[in-house]
N, C-alpha and C positions, 0 to 999 in steps of 0.2 A: 285108228283110221276113221272111226265114226266121229270122233271129236274133230279131227283134221277136216273131214268133209263138211262138218257143220260150220267150222270157222271159215272155210273157203266159200261156201255158198252164201253165208251171211255177209262176208266181206265183199263178195262180188256185187251183191245187191246194193250195198251202201256205196261201193266204189263207182258204180254206174250212175248213181245220182250225182255224185261229185263230178263225174265226167261230163254229164249233159249240161250242168251249170257252167263248168269250166269251158265248155264248147262255146257258150255265149260270150265269154271273155275273148276267145279267139276271133269270133266274128267281128267284133268292134275293133279289136286291135289291128286286124288285117286291113281294114278299109281306112281307118283314121289315125291309127297309132295311139288310140285312147282306150281306156277301160271304164266300164260302169261299176264303180265300187258300191253301188246300191243293188247289185245283182241278187244278193240274198233277200232283199226286201221285195224284189219282183217275184221271187219264189213264194215268199210269205203272203203277198197280196193274192197271188194266183190260188193258193190253198184256201185262203179265207173267202174269196169270192166263190170258189168252187163249193165250199161248205154252205154258204148262203143259198146257192142254187139248189143244192141237194136237200138241205134241211128245211129252209124257209119257203122256197118256191116249189119244192117237190119235183124238180127236174131229175130225170134219170142220169146216173153217173156218166154214161157213155155220151149222152147228149150234152152234158155239162162241159166235157173236155174241150170241144171246139169253141164254146162260149168263152171259156177261160183263156184259150189261146188268142182269141181276138182281143180280149181285154189286155192280155200281156203285150200284144203288139202296140196297142194304143198307149199303154203306160211307157213302153220303151221309146216310142216316138216323142212323147212329152219330155222325157229325160234328155233326149238329144237336142230338141228344140230349145229348151230352157237352160239346161246345164252345160251342154257340150258345144253347140254351135257358136254361141257368143265367144267362148274361149278360143275356138279355132279361128274365128274371124279376126280377133285382135292378136292372134298368134301368141297367146299366153301359154307358156310351156306346162304350167302346173295348175292353171285355173280350173280345168275340167276335173281334176282330182277332188278339190274341195267342193265343187258344184255337185258332183255325183254323190259324194258322202253326205252333203247337206240335204239333198233331195231324199236320200235313203232314210235319214233321221226323220224328215218330215213325213214320209210315207209310214214309218213305224209309229209315229205319234198319232197320225190319222187313224191307223188301224186300231190302236189302243182305245181311242175314243169311240170308234164305231163298234168294235167287237169285244172290247174289254181287255183286261190284262191276263185273265185266266186262260189256261190251255184248254182247248175244246177237242172232244173226240170226233173223228171223221169216219163216217160209216164206210165199211169196205164193200165194194161191189162184188167181191168174190168170197168163197167160203173161208172160214177161219180155221178149218181143219187142215193140219199140215200133211204134206205128201212125203212119203219116205223115198229118198233117192240116194243111192250109194251110202246108206247108213245115216244120212242127215235128214232132219225134218225141215222141209221147205214149205213155207206158206205160198199158196197160189199167188198172192199179191206180190211176193218177192220175184216170182217168175215174170209177172207182168211188168215190174219195175225194170228188170234187165231187158226184156223184149221191147218195151216202150222206149227206153232210152236209146237203144241201138237203132230202132226204127226212126226216131226223130233225127238222129245224126245222119243216117243214111238218106233220109228224105231231103235234108238240107244240102248234103253233098250232091245228090241227084239234081236238085234245083240249080245249084251253082254251075254244074257241068253241062246240063242239057237245055236249060231255058235261056232265052235272050236276056232276060233280066238278071239271071244268075251270072251270065257271062259279063254283064256290066259290073257286077259286084267283084268278080275275079279280076277284071281289068283294072278297077279302082284299087284293089288290093296290091296288084303288081306294080302299078305306077300311077298315082293319083293325077299328077300333072299331065302325063301323056293321055290318060283316059279323058281328062277334061278337054284337051285339044282335039280329041276324036269326036267330040259332041256329047259325051256322057255327062249327065248332070250328077257330078260327084257328091254334091251336098245332099241330094235326094237319096243317093246310094248309101251314104253314111247314116242318114235317118232310118233307112230301111234296115241296115245292119243292126242298129240299136233296137228297132222293133222286133227283128228276128231273134236277137239275143234275149230280150225280155220274154218273148214267146216261149223259148226253150226253158227259161227259168220257171215261168208260170206252169208249164207242162210238167216240169219236174216236181213242182209243189203239189199238184193233184195226184201225182204218182206216189210220192212218199207219204202224203198226209194220212192215208189209211193205216200205215205202219207205225205211226207216231202220233203225238198230240199236235194239234194245230193252234198256233197263237202268234201274237205280234212279235215275239222274240225268236221264233223258230228259224228265221232266215239269217240271223247274224253269224252264228257258228258255221252254218252250211256255206254261206257266201265266202267266209274266210278260208275254209278248207278247200273250196272249189278254186279259189285264187291260188292256193298252194299247189293244187294239182296242175293248174295251168302253167305255173312256173317250173314245176318238176318235170312235166312232160314236154314243155316247150310250146310257146304261144304260136309257133308257126307250123305245128305238126298235129294233125287230127289223130293219128295213131298214138302220138305221145300223150295226148289228152286222155285217151282210153286207158293206156298202160299206166299213166300216173294215177288215175282214179282207182284202178284195180290195186295198185301197190298200196295206196293210202288206205283204202277200205279194208283190205286183208290185214295190213299191219295193225290198224286200229283194233280190229276184232280180235286178233291174236293177242295183242297186248292186254286188252280188257279181260280176256279169259285167263291167260297164264300169269299175269302180274296183278293188275288192278284196274278197274274202270277209271280210277282217278288219274292214271298215267297213260290212258289210251291215246291222248292227243300228242304226247311227247315224241314218239318215233317219227311221225309224219313231219313235225316241225324240225326235228334234227335232220331228217333227209332234205328238207327244204334248205336249211342252212348249208348243208354239204354241197347241194347242187349250185346254190348261189356262189359258193366259194370256188368250186372247181369247174363248173360248166354253166355259166350264167344264162346261156341260151336255152337250157333245158336238156334233158336226156336225149330227145329226138329233134330238138330245135337246131336251126342253122344260124350261124353267126352272120350278121349283116356287115358288109364291107362298104363304107361310104367314102367317096372321093372328097377330099377337101383342098 
């Protein structure tokens, strides 16, 4: 039972990071039908900017978080303006894919030249002493990861449901053409969705950074796994994103413990293939019906 509790708690912490990054995929897909394949690099940049604020500038961790969030929003807006909007304007079906991938590679190279290629430690704002809970040793930072990820997703949902700007996002997600006819600036809404998407990724970066090493390559694997979570859970379902993240996080942790860490990525990818084969819209996603 102690081992099972340890696997579950560690898996939940990892899974919630996957979920909050995957939530960013859902934000852009709902408004524009596009995805930012440089989402992992947004997380990486957020973590490295946060490290610079804490280590070089001496800014407190809690004061650094909103600075990183603002930086994430600006970075996401740049991605939409440079990489996505031109492809949408010329109605290029796949142009935005290559554009976001290319920008992700550029951001990675820039990070390597500024911060170097070596992985760097990120100081934890909380104690490194584990807390015993149901037989499992839980780091305070792992609790912060789960709570912070849930809080971020709840705040975005609250914004979408209760604010006038959030309702414009929802209207654009439901029917972009109809929203435009009602006077909503859908181009601005799409830019905002990308900004919000990168904000969530940058926030995830400073959450997970104290639990791992920070470097220019840290976002590649996390971004890919978050994309798998978005597909498994369903790009149209917030609940599906959370469930998909938990499934992948717990499965990876269990596989790494019981089999080998070299195989921990395999079960999640197998699940992804099964979902694509039998339920392409995701476990909680809804199939879209288009009239032709």
